N, C-alpha and C positions, 0 to 999 in steps of 0.2 A: 743522475736523476733519482737515486735511491733516497737522497736526503734533500727534500724540497726546501726546508728551512735554510740549509747551507747554500743551495742554488740561488735563492732570493737574496740572502745575506751577502753573498759574494758580489752580486750586481750592485746592491745598495752601497756596499763598502767602497766600490770603485767610484760610484757617482758622488759620494760624500767628499771626494777630493776635487770635484769639479766646481769651480766658482759660479758657474751659470745655473746650477741646480739648487733651488732654495727649498729645503724641507722634503719630507717623505711624500707629500702629495705630488710634487713635480717629479720626484724620482720614479714613482710608480706609473705616472703617466708616460714617462720616457720609456719605461720597460714595455708598456702596453702597445705602442705603435710599432716598435721593433719586433715584438713577439707576433703581432698580427701579420706583418709582412713575411716573417719566417713561415708561419703556418699556411698563409695564403699561397705562398710559393710551393710548399709541399703538396697542397691539395691540387694545384695546377699540374705539377709535373708527375705526380704519382697516381692521380685519380682522373681528373678531368681530361687530360691529354690522352689517357689510356682508355677512356670510356668510349661509348658508341657515338659520341658527338663527332661529326665530321669536321675536320680541319679546325679544331679548337685553336683560337688565337687569343692570347692574353691582352687585356686592356692596358696593362702596364708596358710602356715602351721598353725595348730590349735593354737600353743602358740603365734603366731603373729597376730591372728585375734582380732579385736577391743574388743569384749566382754571379752577376756581373760586377756588383759593387760591394756586397757584404760577405760573400763566401770567401774565407781565407784558405787558399789552396796550399798554403805553407811553402810557397816558392819565393817568398820575399817581395812579391809584387802587389800584395793587398794594400788598398788605399788606407792611409792613416794620417794622423797629424792634420795640418792645415788643408791638405788635399782632400781628405775625407770630409772635413768640416765644411769646406767650400762646396763640395758636391752635394752633401745633404741639404745645406741651407739654400743653395742657389740653383740646384737642378732637381733633386729628388722631391722636395716639398712643393716647389712651384708646379712641377709637372703633375704630381698626383692631385694637388688641389684644383688643377684646371683641366682635368681629363674631360674629353668631349663626350658627354652622354646626353641621351634624349629618351623619350618615352619608349623607344624600341630597344634600348639597352637592357640586356638581361640583368636582373637584380644582383646576381653573384658577381657581376662585373662593376655595376654602378656603386656598390657598397664601398669600393676602394676610394672613390672620390669623397663619398659621404664621411668615411672614417677620417680622412685627412683634412676635411674642410676647416675644422677648428683645432686640429692637433698642432703641437709645437715641438721643436727640438730645443731643449733647454741647455744642452751641454755646450760648453765653449772650448773644451780641450779635446782635440781630435784623437790624441793617443788614448785617452781614457774612453772615448766613444768606441774606438776600435776594440778595446778590452771588453766592453759591455756586449758589443755585437758578437765577438768571438764566443763569449760565454753562452749566449743564446743560440749561436750557430752550432754549438756542441750538441744541441738537441737534434738527434738524427731521426728523420722520418723517411725511411727508404721505401716503405710500402704502406698499404692500407692498414694492415694490422698494427703497425707502429703508431700511425696517426690515431687510430682508434684507441690504442692503449694509453696514449698521451691524453686523450679526451677524458679518460677515467680519472686521471690525477690532476687535471687542469683546475678543478674546483679547489683542490688543496693549495694550489699556487695562488688562487684568488684569495683564499683566507690569509695566506702569508702576506700577500701584497697589501690587503686592506687593513690588517691588524697593525701595519706599519704606521699608519697615520689616522687621519680623520675621515676616512672613506667608508666607515662602517655602515652608513645609511644605505649602501648599495647591496648589502648582503643579508639575506634572511636565512637563518640556519636551515641546513638541508633537511633536518628532521621535521621541521615545520612545513616546508614546501612538500615534502614527500607525504606527510600525513594529510594535508589538504588535497593533494592530487589523488591520493588513495580513496578518501571519503567522497570525493566528487564523482568517482566512478566513470572515467573517460570511456567513450565509445569511438571506434574507428569511423571516420567520416565527419566527426564534429570539428568545429573550428574554435580554438581557445585563444584568449587574449589576455595580455597584461599591459596596462597603459602606463606603467612606471616600472619597467622590467629590470632595471639595474643591470646586473651581470648575467641575468637569464636563469636564475634559480628555479622559478616556477615553470619556465618553459622546459627546462631539462627534466624536472620531476614529472611533468605531464608526458613528455616523450618516453621516459623510462617506464611509466605506468602503462602507456599504450603498447609499448613493445613487449610487455608481458603477455599480451593477448596472443593466443596461438595462431591467430589469423593475420598477424602483422608481418607478412612476407610478400614478396613479389610486388604487385601493383598496390596492395594494401600498405606496404611499407612506404611507398611513395606518398600515399595519402597521410600516413602518420607523420612523415617528415615535413609535409607541407601544411600541417594543421595548426601551426602556431603563428601568432601575430604579436609584435611587441613595439612599444614606444618608449624611448628613453630621452630625457631632456638634457642630461649632462654628457659631455663628450667622452670623458674617461670611461665610465661604465658602459657607454654605448660601444666603444671599441672592444671592451672585454666581452660584452654580450655577443657581438657579431663573431668574434673569434671562438667563443664557446659554442655557438651554433654550428660553425664550420666543423668543429671537432666532434659534434654530435650528429654528423651525417646530414645536416640541413644545408644542402649546397645552394639553396636559394632562400636565404634567411629574410623573412619579411619583418625586419627590425628597422624602425625609423627613428632618426635623430630629430626629435620634435617635442613640443610641449602639448600633452594630451588635453590640457585645459584651455588651449588657445582657440578652440572652435565653439560657436554657440551650440549648446546642447539641443536646442529646438530644431537645428538644421540636420540632425542625424536621421537618415532614412533606414529602411530595413537592411539595405546593403551594408550599412555601417555597424550592424549588430552581430553578436557572437553567441554560439551555443553555450560556451563556458567562459567565465572570467575568474581568474585566480590572481589575487593581488595583495601586496602589502603597501598601500598608498603612503607616500611621504607624509609625515605628521610633524607638528610643531612649527611649520613654516607659515608665513602669511603671504597672500597674493595681492597684487596691485589691483587698483580699481578697474582697469580695462579688462583684466581676467574675470573679475567678479561680474562684469557686464555680460559675460557669456552664459549667465544662469538666470532663471526667473528670480525676481526680486526676493521672494520668500526663502529661496535656497542659496542666496548669494552670501555665503559665509566667507570670512576672511581666512579661515583655517584650511590648509591644503587638503587634509584628510577628508573634511566635510565635502569639499568640492569634488573630490574623486568619487565619493559615494554617490553623488548625483550623476556623474558621468557614467558610472557603472550601471545605474538603474536605467539611464537613457540608452545604453548600448547593449543591454542584455535581451536576447531574442525571446519571443514568446516560447514558453516551456524551457527556456534556458536555465542554467544553474550557475551559482556564484559562491565563492568562498573568499572572504576578505578579512584581513587583519586590521583591527581598529583599536586605538588606545582607550583606556578606561574613560577618559574624558568624554568620548562620544556616547558612552552608555549613560552616564549620569548627567550630562549636560542638558540644561533646560533653557538655554538662550533661544531666541526666536528661530534662528536658522537651524540649529540642531533639532529642535522640536519639529520643524517643518520637514526636515529630511527624514526623521524617524516616522513621522506621520505618513509620508509618501511611501516609505519602505513597508510599513505595516498594512496600509490600505490598498496598495497596488501589487505587492509581492508577498510571497509566503516565507517569512522569516521563521524557519522551523527549528533552528538550533543555534545556540550561542555557547561556545567553548571558552571558559575563563582560563587563561594560561597563567602559570605561576610566574613570580617575579624573576628577573635576571635572565629570561630566555634570550635576550639580545645582548647580554654581557659579552665583552666589556664596552660595547658601543653606547648603550643607554640603559638606564634602570627603569624606564617607563613600562608599566604593566599593560599587557595587551590581551586582546580577545579575538576569536575567530567567529565571524558571522557566516552562517550557511543559509542561503535563501535561494528561491527559484521564482521564475516568472510564470507561475501556473494559476494562482488565485490569491486573493487577499489573505493575510495571516488570520488564522483562527486560534492557534495556540503556539507557544514557543517553549521549547525545552532549554533550560540552562544547566550546564554541567561544569563543575569546577575540577580542573585537573590539578591535583596536589603535587607538591615537590616530591620527587621519588625518594624512597627511604635511603638514608645515608648522605643526602645532599642538603646543604643549607643554602647554597647558591650555585647557579651555573656559572661557568667561566670559560676562558679560552682553553684551559687544560682539561676542564670537565664540562664539555658542551652538552646541550640537550641531544638525546638520541631518539630515533623513531620508537624504540622499545618503551620509552617513557610515556608514549601515547597509548600503550596497550590497554590500560584501564578504560580509556575513552572509547577505543575501538571495540572492546568487548561490550561496553554499555550501549553502544550506538544502535545495534540491532535488537537489543532486549532492554528497552528503556523502562526505568522505574525510578520513583522518588527515592533519594538517599539522604539521610540526615545523620550527622556525626556530632556528638556532644551538643546536641540541640541546635546545630547550625546546618542549614540546607547545603548539601553538596550537589544534588541534582533535583530539579523540580520543574514541573510544567505549569505555565501560566497562560490563562486565556488572554486574548488580545484586549478584552475590556479591562482586565486587571492592569495591563501595561498602560493603557490610555488613562485609567484612573490615577496612575502614578505621575501624570503629566509627562509621560514618555521618559521618565527616569527609569531605565532598565538595568540598573546596577544591582543585579540579583545573584545569589549563590556566590558571593565574594569570599575573600579569605579572612577568617575571623581572628587568626592568631599569627599575624605576620611579625617576624622578628625585626627589630630596628637595625638598619644597616648603616655603616659608616660610609658616606658618599662624598664625592667631590662637592665643593660649595655650590657650583652651578646646578648640578643634578639635585642636590639637597633642596635648594630653593624651588626648583621645578616640581619636586615631589610634594613639598608643602603647599605649593600653589594648587596642585591637583587635589590634595586632601581638602583644602579650604573650599575649592569649587564644589567638591562632592558634598561637604557639610552644608554649604549654602543651598545646594540643590535640594537636599533633604529638608532643610528648614523651610524653604519656599513651598515645598510640596505639603508639609504639615500645616503651615499657615493657610494655604489655599483651602485645605480640607476643613480647617476650623472655621474660617470665614464663611465658607459655603454652608456649613452646618448652622451657624449663627445667623445666616442671612445678611451678613455685613458686606457692603460694597465699599472697599477702601478707596475707590476712585472718586467717590462722591465727596464734595467739599462740605465742611460743617456749616 
């Protein structure tokens, strides 16, 4: 386990020889369900059965428990080949997919069925499957400390897994999640949510921040570990997130495999709201008409990130706080839905800070430039600070080998509590705007941006996407200027000659 890259590479290399596994996406999904069962078994045997719970009984039938079919005791009797393949396909999966659960089933047991509902065994070679299982079985969790130690490095394995293919949308750099959790200033007793939680990055950063509180011991520690709520639409990151929470001492992870956009936002009650919301909503996607029907007509954007912004506003408690990552397109967009969403945000919530992040934060997954909106449900916005976080000295781009670090946020952290206008070479780096100034811009809040961005060589698809964003930004500026001119001249362009 000293070399995580070698660990993951070894498993991927084995599966590359299996005709049933097509590409890295399926390979890492295959790893996910095996790793989940290994860790779940370790939690059962080393913690839950040894805890104060009386007569703990696994929801997994004996013949499907890890030690019965997966653990290789090196006596020559471990299942392999067609025997193993037949067991996994015709016993293990059907059994776990059809576990008998009801409303009284504890969540730490019911998650087994949820994890396997949409999971698949892609491998067709039982000998190769045995080799993969043995590699994962070599991870030894003989006590709590070893499980906890593995939790510390699990995120590194997530990075290795996800950099293998096209699954980068599930991973927000730890530096970003840590910064957002730090600046939101968690309090013990608060409930925090992420409605597109991916592998659980925001959840773990929230937990880590809370556990720094000197009072996070005893009963308070239970409150800390039960303070998170997550929803994830896709099966693969859902499995990784549940596993991640188990490793972070969350024995009853309130993580749901669902689509957070599938409920009408007008149906949310106070019981559905949270003290804190930390999110990086999926962006760039389009939703179907039936999903858009869950939103008031003026907020029914076709863009996923816009819809999540509405969900966040409808599910944030009174006096609650939120930090949300949003692409540049949300700031400068002046189409009807984006204007309506920003109008609601400014008129009903206090958007107090916008942090402009440098390009390539999400490299190598996407080149889209993003921002962090910090707002609370205390009062309408009166003024908003914009702060541009510049690329650290010595960096032209972030990358897999040179990722963003929490220390790179230090200038923003220092500025946060001692805010002042900052101008460099005639360009605003930090500036406060009144809400009326933002309204007068037709809600185009693309402010304190990057004046001297260097041209990047990008893949064709990302290059086209970048140009589309720049064109949209220019169009928004032109529309805003034309609106001001026509207003000054008293011209109504909607009138016919």
